[in-house]
C-alpha positions as CSV (number, residue, x, y, z in Angstrom):
1,M,-10.7,-21.8,-2.6
2,A,-8.0,-21.4,0.0
3,R,-8.0,-18.9,2.8
4,H,-5.2,-16.4,2.7
5,L,-3.4,-15.7,5.9
6,R,-2.2,-12.2,6.8
7,G,1.6,-12.2,6.4
8,F,4.1,-14.9,5.5
9,D,7.3,-16.4,6.6
10,V,10.0,-13.7,6.0
11,E,12.8,-16.1,6.8
12,A,11.7,-18.4,4.1
13,A,11.3,-15.4,1.8
14,F,14.8,-14.2,2.6
15,E,16.3,-17.6,1.8
16,H,14.3,-18.0,-1.4
17,L,15.2,-14.6,-2.8
18,A,18.9,-14.7,-1.8
19,R,19.1,-18.1,-3.5
20,R,17.2,-17.1,-6.7
21,D,18.8,-13.7,-7.3
22,R,22.5,-13.2,-6.7
23,R,22.5,-9.4,-7.1
24,L,19.5,-8.8,-4.9
25,G,20.8,-11.4,-2.5
26,A,24.0,-9.4,-2.0
27,W,22.1,-6.3,-1.1
28,M,19.8,-8.3,1.2
29,K,22.8,-9.7,3.1
30,R,24.3,-6.3,3.3
31,L,21.1,-4.8,4.8
32,G,20.2,-7.8,6.9
33,P,16.7,-9.4,7.4
34,L,13.8,-7.1,7.3
35,P,11.1,-7.6,9.9
36,P,7.4,-8.1,8.9
37,P,5.6,-4.8,8.6
38,P,3.7,-4.1,11.9
39,G,0.4,-3.7,10.0
40,W,0.2,-7.5,9.5
41,R,-0.5,-7.9,13.2
42,K,-3.1,-5.1,13.5
43,S,-6.8,-5.5,12.7
44,F,-8.1,-2.8,10.3
45,D,-11.2,-1.8,8.4
46,P,-10.7,-1.7,4.6
47,V,-13.2,1.2,4.1
48,D,-11.5,3.3,6.8
49,A,-8.0,2.4,5.4
50,L,-9.2,3.5,1.9
51,A,-10.6,6.7,3.2
52,R,-7.3,7.5,4.9
53,A,-5.4,6.6,1.7
54,I,-7.5,9.1,-0.2
55,L,-6.8,11.8,2.4
56,F,-3.1,11.1,2.4
57,Q,-2.7,11.4,-1.4
58,Q,-0.2,14.0,-2.7
59,L,0.4,15.4,0.8
60,S,3.2,15.0,3.3
61,G,2.5,12.7,6.2
62,K,2.3,15.5,8.7
63,A,-0.1,17.6,6.6
64,A,-2.3,14.6,5.9
65,A,-2.4,13.6,9.5
66,T,-3.5,17.1,10.5
67,I,-6.4,17.0,7.9
68,V,-7.4,13.5,9.1
69,G,-7.5,14.7,12.7
70,R,-9.8,17.6,11.7
71,V,-12.1,15.2,9.8
72,E,-12.3,12.9,12.8
73,A,-13.1,15.8,15.1
74,A,-15.8,17.0,12.7
75,I,-17.5,13.7,12.5
76,G,-17.0,12.8,16.1
77,S,-15.4,9.5,15.4
78,P,-12.0,7.9,14.7
79,R,-13.7,5.7,12.1
80,L,-14.1,6.9,8.5
81,H,-17.2,5.2,7.1
82,A,-20.4,5.9,5.2
83,D,-22.3,6.3,8.4
84,T,-19.8,8.7,10.0
85,L,-18.9,10.6,6.8
86,S,-22.6,11.3,6.3
87,R,-22.4,13.6,9.4
88,I,-20.3,16.2,7.5
89,D,-21.2,18.1,4.3
90,D,-18.8,19.1,1.6
91,A,-18.4,22.6,2.8
92,A,-17.3,21.3,6.2
93,L,-14.9,18.8,4.5
94,R,-13.3,21.8,2.7
95,A,-13.0,23.6,6.0
96,C,-11.0,20.6,7.2
97,G,-8.6,21.0,4.3
98,V,-10.1,18.3,2.1
99,S,-10.0,19.2,-1.6
100,G,-13.0,19.0,-3.8
101,N,-11.7,15.9,-5.7
102,K,-11.0,14.1,-2.4
103,A,-14.4,14.9,-1.1
104,L,-15.9,13.4,-4.3
105,A,-13.7,10.3,-3.8
106,L,-14.9,10.0,-0.1
107,R,-18.5,10.2,-1.2
108,D,-18.0,7.6,-3.9
109,L,-16.3,5.3,-1.4
110,A,-19.2,5.7,1.0
111,R,-21.8,5.1,-1.7
112,R,-20.0,1.9,-2.8
113,E,-19.8,0.7,0.8
114,Q,-23.5,1.2,1.3
115,A,-24.1,-0.7,-1.9
116,G,-22.1,-3.6,-0.6
117,E,-19.3,-3.2,-3.2
118,I,-16.4,-3.0,-0.8
119,P,-15.2,-6.4,0.4
120,T,-14.8,-6.8,4.1
121,L,-11.6,-8.0,5.7
122,R,-13.2,-11.4,6.2
123,Q,-14.2,-11.6,2.5
124,M,-10.7,-10.5,1.4
125,A,-9.2,-13.4,3.2
126,W,-10.8,-15.7,0.6
127,M,-9.9,-13.5,-2.4
128,H,-6.9,-13.6,-4.7
129,H,-4.9,-10.3,-4.6
130,D,-5.8,-9.6,-8.2
131,A,-9.5,-10.0,-7.3
132,I,-9.1,-7.4,-4.5
133,V,-7.4,-5.0,-6.9
134,E,-10.3,-5.5,-9.4
135,A,-12.9,-4.8,-6.7
136,L,-11.3,-1.6,-5.4
137,V,-9.8,0.3,-8.3
138,P,-13.3,1.4,-9.6
139,I,-13.5,3.6,-6.5
140,R,-12.9,7.2,-7.4
141,G,-9.4,8.3,-6.2
142,I,-8.2,4.7,-5.6
143,G,-5.6,3.4,-8.1
144,R,-3.8,0.1,-8.3
145,W,-0.9,1.4,-6.3
146,T,-3.1,2.3,-3.3
147,V,-4.6,-1.2,-3.3
148,E,-1.1,-2.7,-3.6
149,M,0.0,-0.9,-0.5
150,M,-2.9,-2.3,1.4
151,L,-2.1,-5.8,0.1
152,M,1.6,-5.5,1.1
153,F,1.5,-3.5,4.4
154,R,-1.9,-4.5,5.8
155,L,-3.0,-7.9,4.3
156,G,0.6,-9.3,4.1
157,R,0.1,-10.9,0.7
158,P,3.4,-12.5,-0.3
159,D,3.5,-12.0,-4.1
160,V,2.7,-8.4,-4.9
161,L,5.2,-6.2,-6.8
162,P,4.1,-2.5,-7.3
163,I,5.8,-2.1,-10.7
164,D,4.6,1.5,-11.1
165,D,6.2,2.6,-7.8
166,L,9.2,4.9,-8.5
167,G,11.0,3.8,-5.3
168,V,10.8,0.1,-6.3
169,R,12.0,0.9,-9.8
170,K,14.9,3.0,-8.4
171,G,15.8,0.1,-6.1
172,A,15.9,-2.3,-9.1
173,Q,18.0,0.2,-11.0
174,R,20.5,0.2,-8.1
175,V,20.5,-3.6,-7.8
176,D,21.2,-4.2,-11.5
177,R,23.5,-1.1,-11.9
178,L,21.4,0.3,-14.7
179,E,21.8,3.8,-16.2
180,L,18.0,4.3,-16.1
181,A,15.3,2.9,-13.9
182,P,13.5,-0.1,-15.5
183,T,10.1,0.6,-17.0
184,P,7.1,-1.1,-15.3
185,K,7.0,-3.7,-18.1
186,Q,10.7,-4.4,-17.6
187,L,10.4,-4.6,-13.8
188,L,7.4,-7.0,-14.2
189,A,9.6,-9.4,-16.3
190,R,12.6,-8.9,-13.9
191,G,10.4,-9.8,-11.0
192,E,9.4,-13.2,-12.3
193,R,12.3,-14.8,-10.5
194,W,11.2,-13.3,-7.2
195,G,7.9,-15.2,-7.0
196,P,6.2,-16.3,-4.8
197,Y,7.8,-13.6,-2.6
198,R,7.7,-10.5,-4.7
199,T,6.3,-8.5,-1.8
200,Y,9.5,-9.1,0.2
201,A,11.6,-8.2,-2.8
202,G,9.7,-5.0,-3.0
203,L,10.3,-4.2,0.6
204,Y,14.0,-4.6,0.0
205,L,13.9,-2.5,-3.2
206,W,12.4,0.4,-1.3
207,R,15.1,0.1,1.4
208,I,17.8,-0.1,-1.3
209,A,16.5,3.0,-3.0
210,D,16.4,4.9,0.4
211,F,19.9,3.6,1.2
212,A,21.3,4.7,-2.2
213,E,19.9,8.2,-1.7
214,A,21.0,8.4,1.9
215,A,17.4,9.2,2.9
216,K,16.9,9.6,6.6
217,V,13.1,9.6,6.4
218,P,11.4,6.6,4.6
219,T,8.6,7.3,2.1
220,N,5.2,7.6,3.7
221,R,2.9,5.2,2.0
222,S,-0.2,5.7,4.2
223,Q,-0.4,2.0,4.9
224,D,2.8,1.7,6.9
């Protein structure tokens, strides 16, 4: 079993994708090389990151950040974990702006952490990305997309393509000049030629979708 490094050679990824896919390559050359996400260089705690992902769901970045700040103040710690979340009851969480469903998700996360069900960062380094998805999606409130954002923006895994992400699908639609965005199944097949650098292709597809819509503010994915 090989150890997975955090991040990959983006120059090699650029050359590979530009060579393998003429249409995507034309967009890549137009936009220029994308730098590695800053999260690849920062240490992080998976449980804390998952808790924050739960709190960010279905909210604007500003609103979510406000709620996270209130929770941190209430527990007296910048670290969201089973031991710190135990300092606050559900009524206090609601007073911070946390919905009932999100409170249940945080409790489930904490319970699973205490049961040793959440892989540590060190353990993840030895796990295939599919195994990480399998380990984390049973957590209430955590879906495949959330784990994929962690894999891409925090762990720097090179070959992850979030086929259910609307922005990625819109980017692929723009690249291939399609009338409609491809379905997840179609995008999965389309992405075969991008391996083993599907993550870097996804980063470009988001940028292409933002560029096409003249978006001034990129989509907040809580893992950026």
